[in-house]
N, C-alpha and C positions, 0 to 999 in steps of 0.2 A: 697484472693485478688492476682491478678497477679502482679509480679514485672515488672516495666517499661521495663527492658531489656529482659524479657522472653516473647516475643510476640507470641510464639506458644503454650503456656501452656493451654489456654482455648480459643477455637475458638470464635471469636466475629464477628458479622455481622455489617458492616459499610455502610452507605449511604453517598457518597460525593455529597454535594448539593450546589446549588447556581444558579445564573442567567446564561444565555447563555454566553459563552466566558470567564468564570471565571477560567477555567482549570480543570473542574471536571474529564474529561477523563484522562488527563495526571496524575493528582494527584491520581486518582483511580487506574490506572495501577501500578504506583509506590508503592502505599500503599499495593495493593494486592501482589506484588512481595515481599515486606518486610514482609508480614504476611504469605507468602506461601499459599495464598488463591486464589480462582478463582475471576476474575474480570468480571463483566457484564456491558456492555455499555447500559445504559437505553434508549438511542435514538434508539437502534436496536429493541426495543419492541414497537415502535410507529407503528400504522397502516399506510398503504400507503396514506390514506385520510388525516391523521394528518400531515404527511410529506409534502404532496402537499399543504395543507392549510398554513403551516408555510413557505414553500418555496415561496408562493405567497405573503407573508408579512402579513398574517392574524393571529392574536394571537389565541391560543387554549383557549377554555372555559372549565369550569368544566365538562360538558357533553363529550367534546372531550377527556378529560384526563381520564375518568372513566375506560374504558377498559384497557388502558395503565397501569394505577395504579394497576388494578386488576392482570394483568400479572406480574408486578414487585412484588406485594404482594405474589403471588404464588411462585415465585423464592425464596424470603426470607423465606417463610414458609418451603419450601423443604429443604433449607440449615439448618434452625433451627431444623427441625425434624431429620436430619442426624447428628446433632451436628457438622456441618461443618462451617468453616469461610466463609465469602463472602464479597466482596467489590462491591458496585453497584453505578454507577454514575446516578444521577437523580436530576432534578431541585428541587423537593420537596418544591416548593415555598410557599405553604400555610400550616399552622398548621394542618388543617384537612387532607391534603394529607399525612403528616408525621404520623398522628394518624392512618390512614388507613394502612400504611406500618408497623407501630408498632404493629398492631393487629396480624401480622404474627410472631412477635418476640418481646415480651415486653422489652428485653434487647438490642434491636437495637440501634445503636449509629449513630449520624450524625456529619459529618465534614463539617461545613458551610464555604464555600469559599466566601469571600467578598472583595471588593476593590473599588477603585476610578472608576467612570463611564468612564472617558476618557481612562484609562488603559484597561478596559474591551473592549471598542469599538475598540481601537487600536489592541488588540489581535484578535477580531472578523474579522477585515479587513485583517489581515495577514493570516487568514485561506483560503485555496484554495479549499478544498473538503468538504464543509459543507453546508447544505441547509438553515441554519438559517441566514436570512439577519439581518444586523445591525439595521434595522428599528424596529425590535421586542424587542430590548434591553430595551427601555423605558417601554413597557408594562410589561416586566418581573420584572423590578425594582419596578414598581407600585404594582404588585401582591405580591411581596416578603414579607413574614412575617418571620423576623429573628427568630432563635431559642429562645425559652423562657427559663427562668431560671430553669423550671422543666423538660426540655427535655435533655436527655442524649446526650452529644456531646460537641463539641468545635468549636469556631468561629475563623477563620484564615484569616489573611490579605494576599491577593494574591501578594502583592508587595515583599514578602519574597521569597527567592530561594526555588524551589521545595523540595530540600533535607531538608531544615529547616522546611518547612510545614509538611513533613512526620515525622520528628523528633517530632514536636509538637503533632501530632496525636498519635504517639506511646507513648509519655509521658502521654497524656490524657487517653490513654487506661488503664493505671495502676492506675488512680485516681478513688476515690469512689464518689466524688461529681458529680451531674448530668450534670452540665454545667460549662465549663471552658472558660471564655472570654479571648481573646487576643487582 
């Protein structure tokens, strides 16, 4: 078992998940830096058609997400095969999406960022260079299936400071229990 303050002992692959605007990219980049692991922005793996659909205010459906999730699964599998750490930002809204990603690495862990809808909307409105309109927040909240007790990961309140969130993830990394609610 890793000690909580020896974050580089055994590379772990993390998915920082949650609805749009919850801070996946920011927390993912910071976590990757703390773990000395590569960070992959999940949004960069969307097809142009998916981006156009979301930019137009139309939610993606399971069929739209299939190729995107397959590309992310391949990235996780490659890191797992190399024995390398990885941090990936990905909404991973539904259990079946997380199960698909976990097929690439049974030890994959999830950091589920959650928070008050008003705070998330406020953060989305403050973004200047993102295609996701605030009109899609409610569809994402409706689709969200929070981490289940049997899924390896931790649930984190986005009202906390980013450094505190990273500390909670790093502490959870050293725990053996599959799910650590906060």
